[in-house]
C-alpha positions in Angstrom: -84.3 79.3 -253.7 -86.2 76.4 -252.1 -85.3 75.1 -248.6 -84.2 71.9 -250.2 -81.8 73.7 -252.6 -80.5 75.9 -249.8 -79.7 73.1 -247.4 -78.3 70.7 -250.1 -74.9 72.2 -250.0 -73.9 72.7 -246.3 -77.1 71.8 -244.6 -77.0 75.2 -243.0 -78.7 78.4 -244.1 -79.5 81.9 -243.1 -83.0 83.5 -243.7 -82.3 87.2 -244.1 -85.3 89.4 -243.3 -86.2 92.5 -245.4 -87.1 95.2 -244.4 -84.5 95.5 -241.8 -82.1 98.2 -240.5 -82.3 101.9 -240.9 -85.8 103.5 -241.2 -86.4 107.0 -242.7 -86.4 108.7 -239.2 -83.1 107.2 -238.2 -81.5 108.0 -241.5 -82.6 111.6 -241.1 -81.4 111.9 -237.6 -77.9 110.5 -238.3 -77.6 112.6 -241.4 -78.6 115.7 -239.3 -75.6 115.2 -237.0 -73.2 114.5 -239.9 -74.3 117.6 -241.8 -74.2 119.8 -238.7 -70.6 118.7 -238.1 -69.7 119.6 -241.6 -71.5 122.9 -241.4 -70.7 124.2 -238.0 -67.6 122.1 -237.2 -66.9 120.0 -234.1 -67.9 119.8 -231.4 -71.7 119.4 -231.9 -73.6 118.5 -228.8 -76.4 115.9 -229.0 -79.0 115.6 -226.2 -79.4 111.9 -225.4 -78.3 109.2 -228.0 -79.3 110.5 -231.4 -80.7 107.0 -232.1 -80.5 103.9 -229.8 -77.5 102.2 -231.4 -74.1 101.8 -229.8 -72.2 101.6 -233.1 -73.9 104.7 -234.5 -73.1 106.7 -231.3 -69.5 105.6 -231.3 -69.1 106.5 -235.0 -70.5 110.0 -234.5 -68.4 110.6 -231.4 -65.3 109.8 -233.5 -66.4 112.6 -235.9 -66.8 115.2 -233.1 -70.3 114.7 -231.7 -70.6 115.0 -227.9 -73.5 113.2 -226.3 -75.0 114.7 -223.2 -78.0 113.9 -221.0 -79.3 117.4 -220.5 -79.0 120.9 -222.0 -77.2 122.1 -218.8 -74.2 120.2 -220.0 -74.0 122.2 -223.3 -71.9 125.4 -223.2 -74.1 128.5 -223.6 -74.4 129.6 -227.2 -73.3 126.1 -228.6 -75.2 123.9 -231.0 -77.4 121.1 -229.7 -79.3 118.5 -231.6 -82.4 116.8 -230.1 -82.6 113.1 -230.7 -85.0 111.2 -233.0 -87.1 110.2 -230.0 -88.5 113.7 -229.4 -88.4 116.0 -226.4 -90.9 117.8 -224.1 -91.6 121.5 -224.6 -89.6 122.4 -221.5 -86.4 121.1 -223.2 -86.9 123.8 -226.0 -87.4 126.4 -223.2 -84.2 125.3 -221.5 -82.3 125.6 -224.8 -83.6 129.1 -225.4 -82.6 130.1 -221.9 -79.0 129.0 -222.6 -79.0 130.7 -226.0 -78.4 127.3 -227.7 -78.7 126.8 -231.4 -81.2 123.9 -231.2 -81.7 121.6 -234.1 -84.7 119.2 -233.8 -84.0 115.7 -235.2 -87.2 114.3 -233.9 -88.6 111.7 -236.2 -91.7 113.2 -238.0 -93.7 110.1 -237.0 -93.0 110.9 -233.4 -93.8 114.5 -234.0 -97.2 113.3 -235.3 -97.9 111.7 -231.9 -96.9 114.9 -230.1 -99.4 116.8 -232.3 -102.1 114.3 -231.5 -101.4 114.7 -227.8 -101.6 118.5 -227.9 -104.8 118.4 -230.0 -106.7 115.9 -227.7 -105.5 117.8 -224.6 -106.8 121.0 -226.0 -110.1 119.3 -226.4 -109.9 118.2 -222.7 -109.6 114.5 -223.4 -108.0 112.0 -221.0 -105.1 110.5 -223.1 -103.9 106.9 -222.4 -100.4 106.7 -223.8 -99.4 103.1 -224.4 -95.6 102.7 -224.0 -92.7 101.8 -221.8 -92.0 103.8 -218.6 -88.8 105.8 -218.8 -88.4 105.6 -222.6 -87.3 108.9 -224.1 -90.2 109.0 -226.6 -92.8 108.5 -223.8 -91.2 111.2 -221.7 -91.2 113.6 -224.6 -94.9 112.9 -225.6 -96.1 113.0 -222.0 -94.4 116.4 -221.6 -96.8 117.9 -224.2 -99.8 117.5 -221.8 -98.8 116.0 -218.5 -102.0 116.8 -216.8 -104.0 114.9 -219.5 -101.8 111.9 -220.1 -101.6 108.6 -218.3 -99.0 105.9 -219.2 -100.3 102.4 -219.9 -97.2 100.1 -219.8 -98.6 96.9 -221.3 -101.9 94.9 -221.0 -101.6 94.3 -217.3 -101.5 98.1 -216.7 -104.9 98.6 -218.3 -106.9 97.6 -215.3 -105.6 100.3 -213.0 -106.5 103.2 -215.3 -109.1 105.8 -214.1 -110.5 108.6 -216.2 -112.7 111.6 -215.6 -115.2 110.9 -218.3 -115.3 107.5 -220.0 -117.0 109.1 -223.0 -114.0 111.4 -223.6 -110.9 109.3 -223.6 -108.4 108.4 -226.4 -105.4 106.1 -226.7 -102.0 107.0 -228.3 -98.9 104.9 -228.4 -95.1 104.9 -228.5 -94.1 104.3 -232.2 -91.8 101.4 -231.5 -94.0 98.9 -229.7 -95.0 95.3 -230.5 -98.0 95.6 -232.7 -99.7 92.5 -231.2 -99.1 93.6 -227.6 -100.4 97.1 -228.3 -103.6 95.6 -229.8 -103.9 93.4 -226.7 -103.5 96.4 -224.5 -106.2 98.4 -226.4 -108.6 95.4 -226.2 -108.1 95.3 -222.4 -108.7 99.0 -222.2 -111.9 98.8 -224.3 -113.4 96.2 -222.0 -113.4 98.8 -219.2 -113.8 101.9 -221.5 -116.1 100.9 -224.4 -116.1 104.5 -225.8 -112.3 104.6 -226.0 -111.3 106.4 -229.2 -108.3 105.5 -231.4 -105.8 107.9 -232.9 -106.6 109.2 -236.4 -103.9 107.0 -237.8 -101.7 104.2 -236.5 -99.1 105.5 -234.1 -96.8 102.5 -234.4 -94.5 103.5 -237.2 -94.4 101.7 -240.6 -90.8 100.5 -240.0 -91.6 98.9 -236.7 -94.7 97.2 -238.2 -92.8 96.0 -241.3 -89.8 94.6 -239.4 -92.1 92.7 -237.1 -94.2 91.4 -240.0 -91.2 89.8 -241.8 -89.9 88.3 -238.6 -93.3 86.6 -238.1 -93.0 85.2 -241.6 -89.6 83.6 -241.1 -89.6 82.7 -237.4 -91.4 79.3 -237.7 -88.5 78.1 -239.9 -85.8 79.3 -237.6 -83.8 77.2 -235.0 -82.4 80.5 -233.8 -83.2 84.1 -234.8 -80.6 86.8 -234.3 -81.5 90.5 -234.1 -78.8 93.0 -234.5 -79.5 96.0 -232.3 -78.8 97.6 -228.9 -80.5 96.6 -225.6 -81.9 100.2 -225.2 -83.5 100.0 -228.6 -87.2 99.3 -228.0 -88.0 98.2 -231.6 -85.0 95.8 -231.5 -86.0 94.2 -228.2 -89.5 93.8 -229.5 -88.2 91.9 -232.6 -86.7 89.2 -230.4 -90.0 88.9 -228.5 -92.0 88.8 -231.8 -89.7 86.0 -233.1 -90.2 83.8 -230.1 -93.9 84.4 -230.1 -94.1 83.5 -233.8 -92.3 80.2 -233.4 -88.5 80.7 -233.5 -86.9 78.1 -231.2 -84.5 80.7 -229.8 -83.9 84.4 -230.2 -80.9 86.6 -229.3 -80.1 90.4 -229.5 -76.5 91.4 -230.3 -74.8 94.7 -231.1 -71.9 93.1 -233.0 -71.1 89.8 -234.6 -68.4 88.9 -232.0 -71.2 88.8 -229.4 -72.7 85.7 -231.0 -72.1 82.6 -228.8 -71.2 79.6 -230.8 -73.3 77.5 -228.4 -76.4 79.2 -229.8 -75.7 77.7 -233.2 -75.0 74.1 -232.0 -77.4 71.8 -233.8 -79.0 74.7 -235.8 -79.8 74.3 -239.5 -81.6 77.5 -240.1 -80.7 80.9 -238.6 -82.9 83.9 -239.1 -81.3 87.3 -239.2 -82.7 90.8 -239.0 -81.8 94.2 -237.4 -83.6 97.0 -235.6 -84.5 100.3 -237.2 -81.4 102.1 -235.9 -78.9 99.6 -237.2 -76.6 100.3 -240.2 -76.5 97.3 -242.6 -72.7 97.0 -242.3 -73.3 95.3 -238.9 -75.7 92.8 -240.5 -73.1 92.0 -243.2 -70.5 91.3 -240.4 -72.9 88.9 -238.8 -73.4 87.2 -242.2 -69.7 86.8 -242.5 -69.5 85.4 -239.0 -72.2 82.9 -239.7 -70.6 81.9 -243.1 -67.4 81.1 -241.3 -69.4 78.6 -239.2 -70.9 76.9 -242.2 -74.0 79.0 -242.7 -73.1 79.9 -246.3 -76.5 79.8 -248.0 -78.5 83.0 -247.6 -82.1 83.3 -248.5 -83.5 86.8 -248.3 -87.3 87.0 -247.6 -88.9 90.4 -248.6 -92.3 91.3 -247.4 -92.3 95.1 -248.1 -90.3 97.7 -250.0 -89.7 100.9 -248.1 -89.3 104.1 -250.1 -90.2 106.8 -247.5 -87.6 109.5 -246.9 -87.7 112.6 -244.6 -86.1 116.0 -245.3 -83.6 117.4 -242.9 -84.7 119.7 -240.1 -85.8 123.2 -241.4 -83.3 125.1 -239.2 -80.4 123.0 -240.5 -81.5 123.3 -244.1 -81.8 127.1 -243.7 -78.2 127.4 -242.5 -76.9 125.0 -245.1 -78.6 127.1 -247.8 -77.1 130.3 -246.4 -73.6 128.8 -246.3 -74.0 127.6 -249.9 -75.0 131.1 -250.9 -71.9 132.6 -249.2 -69.6 130.1 -251.0 -71.4 130.5 -254.3 
């Protein structure tokens, strides 16, 4: 549909981004909790939010999941699931000490970064981890080799870094960062450390990159771009920033349709819409209905990639599911 055709009816349209919403790692993590509840029965304990989305957490709580901050809050011998963001080795040790049945729902792409950190630390590299201080993924990765890892929280942080041997230093990154800002940070680091090595493959995950790319494509046409996602979701927050940098006149992050302020839509003719990688599409559909009720009835979906990647469930859960099926069978 051309812009002229879309605007000829109401004068208002929505450009819907695709890819958007659930990535393979989030889908796997949420399914892990759902299957664990079916297999073991409620309650199932989950350390931290399984994914950073308010609606998903509330939905799983209603099914019998109990979210805790630390293993100490889980009764001894109970089942605990580690979130998609990954945990430090000491968290596994704590679980063993409490005889917990631990199921690791860490996204395999985060696990890849953990493995890189361990390998480079074993080779005695200084590791510069680009990421946001306090983010669960950064805490988990740093815990793999705390004596080797320094956090670089954005380009401005690059100038304070000191290393033992400038010829033996590598950068890794949190998987949910802004692609452009990460490249800027790396460029700043390389000015001071010309021999800085890169990870064997890109640490920023495919889903983060894809969602940012389509937002860059549609942002210049948007009077306002709405991202559905939670404020503690790094990849969702980055999408708003990317939209504004790419030319959207305004950008907003909402968990639910009712959070949209009608003032944001005043005078707007084109609204962009996307969602973070931990957001179920039903929330996007609710936003579309909300916008349609305000005259934005023409929807033009822009597709820049087709995602087909899937991840299998954690091995320990698959093993128990198979054993249960054998007993029933």
